[in-house]
LOKEZA-750638 format. One record per residue (C-alpha): x, y, z; residue number from 1. Coordinates in Angstrom, 2 decimals, always signed. Layout:
BEGIN
[[X; Y; Z]; NUM];
...
END
This chain:
BEGIN
[[-21.96; -32.71; -0.67]; 1];
[[-18.17; -33.59; -1.00]; 2];
[[-16.20; -33.83; -3.64]; 3];
[[-16.11; -37.60; -3.84]; 4];
[[-19.78; -38.12; -3.38]; 5];
[[-20.78; -35.71; -6.35]; 6];
[[-17.97; -37.73; -8.34]; 7];
[[-19.57; -41.07; -7.45]; 8];
[[-23.16; -39.52; -7.73]; 9];
[[-21.93; -37.98; -11.03]; 10];
[[-20.39; -41.78; -11.82]; 11];
[[-23.72; -43.13; -10.83]; 12];
[[-26.26; -40.49; -13.12]; 13];
[[-24.22; -40.41; -16.22]; 14];
[[-22.36; -43.89; -16.35]; 15];
[[-24.46; -46.53; -14.20]; 16];
[[-27.99; -45.06; -15.08]; 17];
[[-27.37; -44.90; -18.84]; 18];
[[-26.19; -48.68; -18.97]; 19];
[[-28.89; -49.60; -17.15]; 20];
[[-31.37; -47.79; -19.17]; 21];
[[-29.82; -49.01; -22.35]; 22];
[[-30.17; -52.28; -21.26]; 23];
[[-33.98; -51.76; -20.07]; 24];
[[-34.70; -49.98; -23.50]; 25];
[[-32.74; -52.81; -25.47]; 26];
[[-34.85; -55.91; -23.86]; 27];
[[-38.29; -53.65; -24.10]; 28];
[[-37.47; -53.07; -27.88]; 29];
[[-37.10; -56.57; -28.29]; 30];
[[-39.93; -57.59; -26.54]; 31];
[[-41.74; -55.24; -28.43]; 32];
[[-40.75; -56.29; -31.72]; 33];
[[-41.22; -59.94; -31.25]; 34];
[[-44.37; -59.05; -30.35]; 35];
[[-45.02; -57.22; -33.18]; 36];
[[-43.23; -59.71; -35.60]; 37];
[[-45.07; -62.39; -34.61]; 38];
[[-48.46; -60.66; -34.13]; 39];
[[-48.13; -59.96; -38.10]; 40];
[[-47.41; -63.49; -38.94]; 41];
[[-49.77; -65.28; -36.65]; 42];
[[-52.85; -62.74; -38.18]; 43];
[[-51.49; -64.46; -41.56]; 44];
[[-51.39; -67.96; -40.18]; 45];
[[-55.02; -67.40; -38.19]; 46];
[[-56.76; -66.01; -41.66]; 47];
[[-55.34; -69.37; -43.40]; 48];
[[-56.34; -71.89; -40.58]; 49];
[[-59.74; -69.79; -40.73]; 50];
[[-60.08; -70.07; -44.28]; 51];
[[-59.36; -74.14; -44.19]; 52];
[[-61.83; -74.43; -41.21]; 53];
[[-64.37; -72.58; -43.65]; 54];
[[-63.23; -75.31; -46.06]; 55];
[[-63.65; -77.66; -43.60]; 56];
[[-67.48; -76.94; -42.72]; 57];
[[-68.05; -76.40; -46.55]; 58];
[[-67.26; -79.76; -47.47]; 59];
[[-69.24; -81.62; -44.96]; 60];
[[-71.94; -79.36; -46.09]; 61];
[[-71.78; -80.69; -49.72]; 62];
[[-72.03; -84.43; -48.39]; 63];
[[-74.86; -83.50; -46.31]; 64];
[[-76.75; -81.54; -48.65]; 65];
[[-77.08; -85.56; -50.22]; 66];
[[-79.38; -86.35; -47.64]; 67];
[[-81.39; -83.77; -48.48]; 68];
[[-81.32; -83.94; -52.22]; 69];
[[-82.03; -87.87; -52.61]; 70];
[[-85.23; -89.04; -52.40]; 71];
[[-85.76; -90.95; -49.16]; 72];
[[-82.25; -91.37; -48.69]; 73];
[[-81.98; -91.70; -44.99]; 74];
[[-85.01; -94.63; -45.23]; 75];
[[-83.03; -96.34; -48.15]; 76];
[[-79.94; -96.42; -46.29]; 77];
[[-81.63; -97.72; -43.25]; 78];
[[-83.00; -100.33; -44.46]; 79];
[[-79.92; -101.73; -46.47]; 80];
[[-77.64; -101.75; -43.64]; 81];
[[-79.98; -103.42; -41.88]; 82];
[[-81.36; -105.64; -44.76]; 83];
[[-84.88; -104.85; -44.29]; 84];
[[-87.56; -104.32; -46.83]; 85];
[[-90.39; -106.29; -48.81]; 86];
[[-88.92; -109.76; -50.06]; 87];
[[-88.00; -109.84; -53.57]; 88];
[[-90.52; -112.44; -54.23]; 89];
[[-93.69; -110.60; -56.15]; 90];
[[-91.97; -107.36; -56.99]; 91];
[[-91.04; -106.08; -60.30]; 92];
[[-87.52; -105.74; -61.54]; 93];
[[-87.93; -102.04; -61.67]; 94];
[[-88.39; -101.66; -57.69]; 95];
[[-85.10; -104.35; -57.12]; 96];
[[-83.16; -102.18; -59.43]; 97];
[[-84.09; -98.88; -57.23]; 98];
[[-82.85; -100.51; -53.91]; 99];
[[-79.87; -101.52; -55.50]; 100];
[[-79.19; -98.35; -56.58]; 101];
[[-79.87; -96.56; -53.79]; 102];
[[-77.74; -99.24; -51.48]; 103];
[[-74.89; -98.69; -53.71]; 104];
[[-75.04; -94.66; -53.62]; 105];
[[-75.12; -94.99; -49.90]; 106];
[[-72.32; -96.86; -49.65]; 107];
[[-70.24; -94.58; -51.85]; 108];
[[-71.07; -91.56; -50.01]; 109];
[[-69.99; -93.28; -46.91]; 110];
[[-66.79; -94.37; -48.17]; 111];
[[-66.41; -91.05; -49.86]; 112];
[[-66.41; -88.84; -47.00]; 113];
[[-66.14; -91.09; -43.69]; 114];
[[-66.53; -88.08; -40.95]; 115];
[[-70.08; -88.73; -40.97]; 116];
[[-71.08; -90.95; -37.59]; 117];
[[-74.34; -91.02; -37.64]; 118];
[[-77.48; -89.45; -39.35]; 119];
[[-80.86; -89.47; -37.58]; 120];
[[-84.62; -88.17; -39.35]; 121];
[[-86.86; -87.12; -37.40]; 122];
[[-90.29; -87.43; -39.77]; 123];
[[-93.00; -85.38; -38.98]; 124];
[[-95.69; -88.07; -38.83]; 125];
[[-93.33; -89.03; -35.47]; 126];
[[-91.39; -91.55; -37.02]; 127];
[[-87.19; -91.64; -36.44]; 128];
[[-84.81; -93.05; -38.79]; 129];
[[-81.15; -93.62; -37.83]; 130];
[[-78.38; -94.69; -39.53]; 131];
[[-75.27; -95.36; -36.96]; 132];
[[-71.68; -95.76; -38.30]; 133];
[[-70.58; -96.00; -34.12]; 134];
[[-72.61; -96.66; -31.16]; 135];
[[-74.79; -93.02; -31.00]; 136];
[[-77.87; -92.89; -29.50]; 137];
[[-80.16; -90.07; -30.81]; 138];
[[-81.61; -87.39; -28.79]; 139];
[[-85.61; -87.17; -28.43]; 140];
[[-87.61; -84.86; -30.49]; 141];
[[-88.90; -83.48; -27.37]; 142];
[[-85.29; -82.41; -25.99]; 143];
[[-84.58; -80.74; -29.75]; 144];
[[-87.99; -78.64; -29.57]; 145];
[[-87.14; -77.30; -25.82]; 146];
[[-83.52; -76.38; -26.54]; 147];
[[-83.25; -72.64; -28.16]; 148];
[[-81.41; -73.67; -31.40]; 149];
[[-84.88; -74.96; -32.69]; 150];
[[-86.11; -72.18; -33.57]; 151];
[[-82.84; -70.99; -35.42]; 152];
[[-83.41; -74.47; -37.67]; 153];
[[-86.90; -74.24; -38.31]; 154];
[[-86.12; -70.58; -39.65]; 155];
[[-83.29; -71.26; -41.82]; 156];
[[-85.98; -73.98; -43.49]; 157];
[[-83.17; -76.27; -44.78]; 158];
[[-79.68; -74.26; -44.38]; 159];
[[-77.51; -76.56; -42.02]; 160];
[[-77.28; -75.18; -38.32]; 161];
[[-73.87; -76.61; -36.60]; 162];
[[-73.14; -77.36; -33.27]; 163];
[[-69.70; -77.67; -31.88]; 164];
[[-68.50; -80.15; -29.26]; 165];
[[-68.96; -79.14; -25.40]; 166];
[[-71.92; -76.32; -26.90]; 167];
[[-74.80; -78.74; -25.50]; 168];
[[-73.92; -81.85; -24.57]; 169];
[[-77.56; -83.10; -24.82]; 170];
[[-77.23; -82.17; -28.46]; 171];
[[-73.93; -83.32; -29.29]; 172];
[[-74.21; -86.84; -28.06]; 173];
[[-72.46; -89.51; -26.03]; 174];
[[-69.60; -88.96; -28.69]; 175];
[[-69.76; -85.29; -28.19]; 176];
[[-69.10; -84.83; -31.70]; 177];
[[-69.76; -81.61; -34.14]; 178];
[[-73.78; -81.90; -35.02]; 179];
[[-75.49; -80.74; -38.08]; 180];
[[-79.24; -80.04; -37.79]; 181];
[[-81.33; -78.81; -40.66]; 182];
[[-84.97; -79.03; -42.11]; 183];
[[-84.82; -81.89; -44.45]; 184];
[[-87.35; -80.81; -47.71]; 185];
[[-89.04; -82.51; -49.85]; 186];
[[-87.60; -82.41; -53.34]; 187];
[[-90.38; -81.87; -55.17]; 188];
[[-92.97; -80.22; -52.96]; 189];
[[-90.28; -77.80; -51.05]; 190];
[[-92.36; -78.71; -47.97]; 191];
[[-90.66; -79.91; -45.08]; 192];
[[-90.29; -83.88; -44.06]; 193];
[[-88.82; -83.55; -40.60]; 194];
[[-85.91; -82.84; -39.20]; 195];
[[-82.21; -84.05; -40.04]; 196];
[[-79.26; -84.37; -38.09]; 197];
[[-76.19; -85.22; -39.09]; 198];
[[-72.91; -86.10; -36.58]; 199];
[[-69.20; -85.69; -37.89]; 200];
[[-66.08; -86.78; -36.26]; 201];
[[-63.64; -83.93; -38.04]; 202];
[[-60.17; -85.57; -37.91]; 203];
[[-59.24; -82.85; -40.72]; 204];
[[-59.62; -80.45; -37.73]; 205];
[[-56.53; -81.87; -35.36]; 206];
[[-54.56; -82.19; -38.94]; 207];
[[-54.81; -78.39; -39.91]; 208];
[[-53.54; -77.33; -36.15]; 209];
[[-50.66; -80.17; -36.57]; 210];
[[-49.90; -78.78; -39.99]; 211];
[[-49.19; -75.22; -38.51]; 212];
[[-48.23; -76.35; -35.56]; 213];
[[-45.08; -77.83; -36.76]; 214];
[[-41.77; -77.35; -34.76]; 215];
[[-43.67; -76.04; -31.91]; 216];
[[-45.83; -78.62; -30.75]; 217];
[[-44.86; -77.72; -26.83]; 218];
[[-45.45; -74.07; -26.97]; 219];
[[-48.12; -73.65; -29.15]; 220];
[[-51.74; -74.13; -28.32]; 221];
[[-55.04; -73.99; -30.58]; 222];
[[-58.87; -73.41; -29.06]; 223];
[[-62.15; -72.62; -30.87]; 224];
[[-64.64; -71.00; -28.94]; 225];
[[-68.27; -71.16; -29.68]; 226];
[[-71.38; -69.89; -28.20]; 227];
[[-71.25; -68.13; -24.67]; 228];
[[-67.46; -68.38; -24.40]; 229];
[[-67.62; -71.80; -24.08]; 230];
[[-64.71; -74.05; -24.94]; 231];
[[-65.70; -76.20; -28.31]; 232];
[[-62.12; -77.50; -29.32]; 233];
[[-58.92; -77.43; -27.54]; 234];
[[-55.21; -78.87; -28.60]; 235];
[[-54.45; -79.47; -25.29]; 236];
[[-57.75; -80.72; -24.24]; 237];
[[-57.92; -79.37; -20.42]; 238];
[[-59.96; -76.77; -21.51]; 239];
[[-62.56; -78.24; -23.47]; 240];
[[-66.47; -77.77; -22.12]; 241];
[[-65.29; -75.02; -19.45]; 242];
[[-65.66; -71.30; -20.26]; 243];
[[-62.77; -69.22; -21.81]; 244];
[[-63.29; -65.81; -19.82]; 245];
[[-63.43; -67.82; -16.20]; 246];
[[-60.93; -70.41; -17.19]; 247];
[[-57.81; -68.51; -19.06]; 248];
[[-58.66; -64.57; -19.44]; 249];
[[-60.02; -64.05; -15.73]; 250];
[[-59.57; -60.18; -16.43]; 251];
[[-60.99; -59.55; -19.64]; 252];
[[-58.28; -58.53; -21.86]; 253];
[[-59.53; -60.09; -24.87]; 254];
[[-62.29; -59.67; -26.83]; 255];
[[-63.71; -62.61; -29.06]; 256];
[[-65.52; -60.70; -31.27]; 257];
[[-62.98; -58.53; -32.39]; 258];
[[-61.41; -59.64; -35.93]; 259];
[[-58.14; -59.43; -34.54]; 260];
[[-56.53; -59.44; -31.30]; 261];
[[-53.03; -60.03; -29.68]; 262];
[[-52.09; -59.44; -26.15]; 263];
[[-49.19; -60.47; -24.29]; 264];
[[-50.80; -61.87; -20.90]; 265];
[[-50.75; -64.80; -18.24]; 266];
[[-52.60; -67.72; -19.39]; 267];
[[-52.86; -70.31; -17.24]; 268];
[[-50.16; -69.17; -15.27]; 269];
[[-47.53; -68.68; -18.11]; 270];
[[-46.25; -65.86; -19.69]; 271];
[[-47.67; -66.24; -23.27]; 272];
[[-48.76; -64.11; -26.81]; 273];
[[-52.82; -64.68; -26.77]; 274];
[[-54.37; -64.20; -30.78]; 275];
[[-57.76; -64.37; -31.32]; 276];
[[-59.71; -64.11; -34.66]; 277];
[[-63.08; -64.06; -35.07]; 278];
[[-64.19; -66.90; -37.43]; 279];
[[-66.97; -64.47; -39.22]; 280];
[[-66.42; -65.98; -42.49]; 281];
[[-68.34; -69.23; -41.46]; 282];
[[-71.31; -67.89; -40.21]; 283];
[[-72.99; -68.34; -43.22]; 284];
[[-72.24; -71.96; -43.60]; 285];
[[-74.57; -72.51; -40.30]; 286];
[[-71.45; -72.38; -37.70]; 287];
[[-72.11; -70.29; -34.66]; 288];
[[-69.85; -67.39; -33.59]; 289];
[[-66.88; -69.08; -33.22]; 290];
[[-63.61; -67.36; -32.61]; 291];
[[-59.99; -69.01; -33.23]; 292];
[[-57.33; -68.52; -30.30]; 293];
[[-53.58; -69.08; -30.53]; 294];
[[-51.79; -69.38; -27.03]; 295];
[[-47.71; -69.04; -27.82]; 296];
[[-45.53; -69.62; -24.94]; 297];
[[-43.48; -66.26; -25.11]; 298];
[[-40.22; -68.45; -23.90]; 299];
[[-40.35; -70.14; -27.42]; 300];
[[-41.12; -66.55; -29.16]; 301];
[[-38.03; -64.72; -27.55]; 302];
[[-35.98; -68.01; -27.37]; 303];
[[-33.06; -66.63; -29.50]; 304];
[[-33.67; -63.16; -28.56]; 305];
[[-33.42; -64.46; -24.91]; 306];
[[-29.70; -65.32; -26.12]; 307];
[[-28.69; -61.90; -27.51]; 308];
[[-30.66; -60.12; -24.48]; 309];
[[-28.53; -62.02; -22.24]; 310];
[[-25.30; -61.24; -24.19]; 311];
[[-26.61; -57.55; -24.03]; 312];
[[-26.77; -58.15; -20.13]; 313];
[[-23.35; -59.83; -19.74]; 314];
[[-21.64; -57.11; -21.67]; 315];
[[-23.65; -54.30; -19.81]; 316];
[[-22.54; -55.89; -16.22]; 317];
[[-18.81; -56.30; -17.77]; 318];
[[-18.94; -52.58; -19.11]; 319];
[[-20.49; -51.57; -15.34]; 320];
[[-17.86; -53.68; -13.59]; 321];
[[-15.26; -52.00; -15.74]; 322];
[[-16.54; -48.47; -14.71]; 323];
[[-16.35; -49.27; -10.83]; 324];
[[-12.84; -50.61; -11.40]; 325];
[[-11.91; -47.43; -12.95]; 326];
[[-13.75; -45.13; -10.23]; 327];
[[-11.70; -47.05; -7.91]; 328];
[[-8.57; -47.37; -8.93]; 329];
[[-8.13; -44.10; -11.06]; 330];
[[-10.97; -41.83; -9.73]; 331];
[[-11.63; -42.18; -5.94]; 332];
[[-7.57; -41.92; -6.01]; 333];
[[-7.12; -38.70; -7.88]; 334];
[[-10.36; -37.33; -5.53]; 335];
[[-8.87; -38.71; -2.60]; 336];
[[-5.82; -36.80; -2.95]; 337];
[[-7.30; -33.69; -3.74]; 338];
[[-9.39; -34.00; -0.98]; 339];
[[-5.69; -34.37; +1.52]; 340];
[[-4.77; -31.28; -0.25]; 341];
[[-8.08; -29.55; +0.79]; 342];
[[-7.72; -30.69; +4.41]; 343];
[[-3.85; -29.87; +4.31]; 344];
[[-4.93; -26.36; +3.42]; 345];
[[-7.45; -25.84; +5.67]; 346];
[[-4.93; -27.26; +8.78]; 347];
[[-2.56; -24.68; +6.97]; 348];
[[-5.42; -22.20; +6.96]; 349];
[[-6.20; -22.59; +10.23]; 350];
[[-2.23; -21.96; +10.89]; 351];
[[-0.74; -25.58; +11.56]; 352];
[[+2.22; -24.48; +9.29]; 353];
[[+4.11; -27.98; +10.38]; 354];
[[+1.19; -29.67; +7.75]; 355];
[[+2.64; -31.77; +4.80]; 356];
[[+1.04; -34.08; +2.31]; 357];
[[+2.04; -37.56; +2.04]; 358];
[[+3.88; -38.13; -1.36]; 359];
[[+2.41; -41.01; -2.92]; 360];
[[+3.12; -42.53; -6.68]; 361];
[[+4.95; -41.11; -9.48]; 362];
[[+2.31; -39.46; -11.77]; 363];
[[+1.21; -35.34; -11.85]; 364];
[[+0.14; -35.65; -7.93]; 365];
[[+3.69; -36.26; -6.87]; 366];
[[+4.53; -33.22; -8.44]; 367];
[[+1.78; -30.96; -6.99]; 368];
[[+2.25; -32.69; -3.43]; 369];
[[+5.72; -31.80; -3.03]; 370];
[[+4.75; -27.96; -4.61]; 371];
[[+2.50; -27.80; -1.83]; 372];
[[+5.10; -28.99; +0.60]; 373];
[[+7.22; -26.43; -0.55]; 374];
[[+4.97; -23.64; -0.45]; 375];
[[+3.88; -24.33; +3.52]; 376];
[[+7.77; -24.48; +4.29]; 377];
[[+8.05; -21.34; +2.25]; 378];
[[+5.58; -19.53; +4.10]; 379];
[[+6.61; -20.87; +7.64]; 380];
[[+9.77; -19.55; +7.12]; 381];
[[+8.83; -16.01; +5.72]; 382];
[[+6.04; -15.83; +8.57]; 383];
[[+9.11; -17.08; +11.08]; 384];
[[+10.73; -13.81; +9.78]; 385];
[[+7.60; -11.68; +9.95]; 386];
[[+7.71; -12.80; +13.69]; 387];
[[+10.98; -11.90; +14.97]; 388];
[[+10.67; -8.58; +12.90]; 389];
[[+7.07; -7.87; +14.90]; 390];
[[+8.85; -9.19; +18.01]; 391];
[[+11.53; -6.85; +17.76]; 392];
[[+9.44; -3.71; +16.55]; 393];
[[+7.07; -3.89; +19.86]; 394];
[[+10.19; -4.48; +21.81]; 395];
[[+11.32; -0.89; +20.72]; 396];
[[+7.95; +0.18; +21.09]; 397];
[[+7.70; -0.71; +24.60]; 398];
[[+11.15; +0.41; +25.38]; 399];
[[+10.44; +3.97; +23.35]; 400];
[[+6.91; +4.34; +25.56]; 401];
[[+8.61; +3.49; +28.79]; 402];
[[+11.04; +5.95; +27.87]; 403];
[[+8.32; +8.32; +27.58]; 404];
[[+6.76; +7.77; +30.97]; 405];
[[+10.27; +8.03; +33.22]; 406];
[[+11.14; +11.61; +32.28]; 407];
[[+7.40; +12.57; +32.66]; 408];
[[+7.30; +11.10; +35.90]; 409];
[[+10.89; +12.33; +37.20]; 410];
[[+9.98; +15.75; +36.14]; 411];
[[+7.03; +16.11; +38.22]; 412];
[[+8.75; +14.14; +41.22]; 413];
[[+11.92; +16.49; +41.19]; 414];
[[+9.36; +19.49; +40.93]; 415];
[[+8.06; +18.66; +44.25]; 416];
[[+11.02; +17.50; +45.66]; 417];
[[+12.28; +21.35; +44.67]; 418];
[[+9.28; +22.85; +45.88]; 419];
[[+9.98; +20.97; +49.62]; 420];
[[+13.39; +21.73; +49.69]; 421];
[[+12.47; +25.58; +49.18]; 422];
[[+9.88; +25.34; +52.14]; 423];
[[+13.03; +23.58; +53.94]; 424];
[[+10.88; +20.39; +54.68]; 425];
[[+13.77; +18.07; +55.20]; 426];
[[+11.99; +15.03; +56.44]; 427];
[[+9.47; +15.11; +53.66]; 428];
[[+12.28; +15.75; +51.19]; 429];
[[+13.84; +12.58; +52.74]; 430];
[[+10.70; +10.45; +52.37]; 431];
[[+9.96; +11.74; +48.89]; 432];
[[+13.48; +10.67; +47.89]; 433];
[[+13.07; +7.33; +49.85]; 434];
[[+10.03; +6.82; +47.84]; 435];
[[+11.19; +7.82; +44.68]; 436];
[[+14.11; +5.71; +45.07]; 437];
[[+11.34; +2.88; +46.07]; 438];
[[+9.99; +3.69; +42.67]; 439];
[[+12.71; +4.03; +40.27]; 440];
[[+14.41; +0.42; +41.81]; 441];
[[+10.96; -1.15; +40.10]; 442];
[[+11.56; +0.91; +36.82]; 443];
[[+15.06; +0.00; +35.89]; 444];
[[+14.35; -3.69; +35.80]; 445];
[[+14.57; -5.37; +32.77]; 446];
[[+11.66; -7.21; +33.00]; 447];
[[+8.42; -5.85; +31.33]; 448];
[[+5.80; -8.05; +33.02]; 449];
[[+6.31; -8.05; +37.20]; 450];
[[+3.96; -9.20; +40.38]; 451];
[[+0.86; -7.39; +40.86]; 452];
[[+2.25; -6.73; +44.86]; 453];
[[+5.29; -5.14; +43.03]; 454];
[[+2.89; -3.10; +41.16]; 455];
[[+0.87; -1.51; +44.02]; 456];
[[+4.43; -0.98; +45.98]; 457];
[[+5.21; +1.51; +43.04]; 458];
[[+1.67; +2.89; +42.96]; 459];
[[+1.30; +3.34; +46.54]; 460];
[[+5.19; +5.11; +46.71]; 461];
[[+4.00; +7.35; +44.16]; 462];
[[+0.37; +8.35; +45.64]; 463];
[[+2.02; +9.18; +48.70]; 464];
[[+4.69; +11.41; +46.83]; 465];
[[+1.85; +13.29; +45.62]; 466];
[[+0.54; +13.54; +49.07]; 467];
[[+3.47; +14.95; +49.87]; 468];
[[+2.88; +17.73; +47.00]; 469];
[[-1.06; +18.08; +47.39]; 470];
[[-1.86; +17.21; +51.22]; 471];
[[-5.55; +19.18; +51.00]; 472];
[[-5.96; +17.80; +47.66]; 473];
[[-7.07; +14.13; +47.85]; 474];
[[-6.77; +11.04; +49.74]; 475];
[[-6.89; +7.64; +47.89]; 476];
[[-7.34; +3.61; +48.65]; 477];
[[-5.91; +0.74; +47.36]; 478];
[[-8.51; -2.33; +47.58]; 479];
[[-6.51; -5.54; +45.98]; 480];
[[-7.40; -8.69; +47.31]; 481];
[[-4.31; -11.15; +48.09]; 482];
[[-5.27; -14.12; +45.99]; 483];
[[-4.33; -11.67; +43.16]; 484];
[[-1.01; -10.65; +44.29]; 485];
[[+0.93; -13.50; +42.44]; 486];
[[-0.52; -12.64; +38.78]; 487];
[[+1.86; -10.69; +36.38]; 488];
[[+0.87; -7.51; +35.34]; 489];
[[+2.74; -5.07; +33.07]; 490];
[[+4.99; -2.84; +35.16]; 491];
[[+3.65; +1.04; +34.86]; 492];
[[+0.45; +0.00; +33.97]; 493];
[[-1.70; +1.97; +37.36]; 494];
[[+0.24; +4.69; +38.05]; 495];
[[-0.32; +6.63; +34.66]; 496];
[[-3.46; +5.95; +35.50]; 497];
[[-3.68; +7.80; +38.75]; 498];
[[-1.71; +10.62; +37.80]; 499];
[[-4.13; +11.73; +35.27]; 500];
[[-6.89; +11.42; +37.77]; 501];
[[-4.40; +14.07; +39.91]; 502];
[[-3.47; +15.93; +37.39]; 503];
[[-6.60; +16.44; +35.40]; 504];
[[-9.63; +15.44; +37.54]; 505];
[[-9.22; +17.60; +40.26]; 506];
[[-7.97; +20.73; +38.71]; 507];
[[-9.81; +23.49; +39.91]; 508];
[[-11.91; +21.31; +42.85]; 509];
[[-12.95; +22.94; +46.21]; 510];
[[-13.34; +19.61; +48.04]; 511];
[[-11.26; +16.61; +48.79]; 512];
[[-10.95; +14.30; +46.15]; 513];
[[-10.77; +10.64; +46.65]; 514];
[[-9.16; +7.88; +44.38]; 515];
[[-10.06; +4.63; +44.61]; 516];
[[-8.06; +1.39; +42.71]; 517];
[[-9.91; -1.70; +43.42]; 518];
[[-9.34; -5.06; +41.37]; 519];
[[-11.54; -8.31; +40.85]; 520];
[[-11.61; -11.46; +38.82]; 521];
[[-13.59; -11.26; +35.61]; 522];
[[-13.61; -15.16; +34.42]; 523];
[[-9.95; -15.80; +32.84]; 524];
[[-9.37; -11.86; +33.26]; 525];
[[-8.53; -9.73; +35.95]; 526];
[[-10.00; -6.33; +36.00]; 527];
[[-8.88; -3.10; +38.06]; 528];
[[-10.87; -0.03; +38.44]; 529];
[[-9.33; +3.58; +38.90]; 530];
[[-12.13; +5.82; +39.89]; 531];
[[-12.10; +9.59; +41.18]; 532];
[[-14.65; +11.87; +42.16]; 533];
[[-12.93; +14.76; +39.88]; 534];
[[-14.54; +16.78; +37.41]; 535];
[[-15.23; +14.25; +34.94]; 536];
[[-14.50; +14.27; +30.91]; 537];
[[-16.54; +16.26; +28.85]; 538];
[[-19.08; +14.18; +26.35]; 539];
[[-17.85; +15.36; +22.99]; 540];
[[-14.55; +14.35; +24.05]; 541];
[[-15.57; +10.73; +25.24]; 542];
[[-18.20; +10.78; +21.72]; 543];
[[-14.67; +11.35; +19.36]; 544];
[[-13.26; +8.33; +21.43]; 545];
[[-16.33; +6.00; +20.93]; 546];
[[-16.72; +6.50; +17.55]; 547];
[[-12.89; +6.36; +16.79]; 548];
[[-11.94; +10.15; +16.10]; 549];
[[-9.13; +9.56; +18.44]; 550];
[[-6.47; +7.25; +17.52]; 551];
[[-5.32; +7.07; +20.99]; 552];
[[-6.57; +7.90; +24.66]; 553];
[[-3.64; +9.83; +25.23]; 554];
[[-5.88; +12.62; +23.19]; 555];
[[-8.59; +12.51; +25.19]; 556];
[[-7.03; +15.97; +27.00]; 557];
[[-5.45; +19.18; +24.50]; 558];
[[-2.09; +20.39; +24.42]; 559];
[[-1.22; +22.71; +27.29]; 560];
[[-1.78; +25.98; +26.21]; 561];
[[+1.40; +27.62; +28.33]; 562];
[[+3.88; +25.03; +27.88]; 563];
[[+2.47; +22.82; +24.82]; 564];
[[+2.90; +19.51; +26.58]; 565];
[[+0.21; +17.27; +25.88]; 566];
[[-1.69; +16.42; +28.59]; 567];
[[-2.70; +12.90; +29.49]; 568];
[[+0.13; +11.27; +27.95]; 569];
[[+0.50; +8.58; +30.70]; 570];
[[-3.47; +7.18; +29.98]; 571];
[[-2.50; +6.84; +26.15]; 572];
[[+0.58; +5.41; +26.45]; 573];
[[-0.64; +2.62; +28.70]; 574];
[[-3.76; +2.32; +26.46]; 575];
[[-1.12; +1.43; +23.78]; 576];
[[+1.05; -0.68; +25.87]; 577];
[[-1.66; -3.00; +26.81]; 578];
[[-2.80; -3.09; +23.45]; 579];
[[+0.52; -3.95; +22.05]; 580];
[[+1.55; -6.59; +24.90]; 581];
[[-1.63; -8.56; +25.32]; 582];
[[-3.41; -7.67; +22.24]; 583];
[[-7.03; -5.91; +21.37]; 584];
[[-9.22; -7.85; +23.78]; 585];
[[-7.31; -5.62; +26.43]; 586];
[[-6.91; -2.60; +27.37]; 587];
[[-8.39; +0.36; +28.98]; 588];
[[-12.61; +1.47; +29.04]; 589];
[[-13.35; +5.06; +30.30]; 590];
[[-16.42; +6.05; +31.73]; 591];
[[-17.01; +9.76; +32.60]; 592];
[[-19.50; +12.66; +33.20]; 593];
[[-19.03; +16.33; +34.02]; 594];
[[-19.05; +16.49; +37.73]; 595];
[[-19.67; +13.05; +38.27]; 596];
[[-16.16; +11.87; +38.28]; 597];
[[-14.05; +9.24; +36.17]; 598];
[[-13.78; +5.43; +35.91]; 599];
[[-11.11; +3.44; +33.69]; 600];
[[-11.09; -0.02; +33.66]; 601];
[[-8.09; -1.83; +32.74]; 602];
[[-8.41; -5.46; +32.20]; 603];
[[-5.95; -7.66; +31.32]; 604];
[[-5.31; -11.69; +31.20]; 605];
[[-4.57; -13.98; +34.17]; 606];
END
């Protein structure tokens, strides 16, 4: 991974991610604290509302007890409201006074607790007595007896049983009021006189919720859920009579039987905090298994905290922007400079000493760029000095090697001419002197590299001179395509190779030796092969050469025991010259085996 990517990755991991995590954690912490604190407050409020509801139903039970404890109260109220009863004439004053007292008492009760809207007595003798303060038709006694709640009423034997609105519309009447059902007992004998049904309009219920809903009328909603999950009361009215689980909690997150539970959830499509409180305290008052549900809009709860979170988000975004700006203006500039310097160093490493780092700005990077450029320039100067020195050294080595070749060959040629002169072979001496002149005409040229055809002419003159010396020793063949004649070759390359074949390869043979010189193209190179059918080279000497035991090819042969001359000097000389001139990829390769002859491959570039 590049330095720029690593710096950006580190910037992202150690700056961007922590800021994002900080914002997220802050948001979640605020949400949790809001929910926790409001849940504590809501539990207290719902307990208080539960106590108010208990007081409301306790008061209603207190006033309904009047109809149970007052003898013939229903019949007397019914008669007083309808103006019925026997004529006053013929009755004694005591009966008249009793009826007047019953009428006054009934009127005082109604004035004291106006929530009672109807009272109906189903007598055991089948007679139905009803007192109605609003239009309200009583249900039949058969309907009551077929309802499961009838058994509960009979079992309680005078204690009240409440049915909320929407729990059973057959019993709560056309006005859908809170309905209390109880057995009416005779106060003297404590035997049943019938079933008493009282319907109440609980205006206190709305006033209680309005009191606790002050300041949040549009954001808070109260529900009372009765038997079977039916919504008895809804301050928003839209859920009354519906099943709470099906309408508001299809996922079943809430448990209405719990004493208290609070969940953040979707309520009718809006994110809300929903709290439930089971009204277990009012069960003893005859009310069923009712639960108080409070729904608070989450936006209302997190109003102030949303503003705080908005500031946190804004500050985080601003911090991110500043961090990105810092990264663009400073970090990326510094990293870019480092990348440019690294790129320049790699180009210098590949040998491009003309590379320079651009100088931009006026900070420490300028000092670094100037130092780098100065260093490269100094290295370039030193390298040029070394190159010149190496060039001079190589030229001196070449001159020394050529100087070694010339006396060596001249000594051998003159020895041969001397022998011919002694033998009075004047014509042969003339031809040999002519060939020797051709050889020296090429040798004395100042150029190190000559054309291949010139090298072949030099080689042919040398071989013909040697043929004059050793007429019956060997024969030779030169096979080099004319297409290669125009290429250059280091002069005096092939002659020392065939010289070694004549002097060493054919030493002591009793058959006609043969030397073959051929050449061919091998890609961008030219390969010369000098082959002979001589005695070959011992394997141990070739092995020492192959494993690096010999410093030069000239050490393939030992010194002459008679003269102390190092035999084979020409082959090592050629190998050294080729290595110095063309480089380590070029030179000589020797393949030989005792009694099988020798092949020397000479590889040069085109």
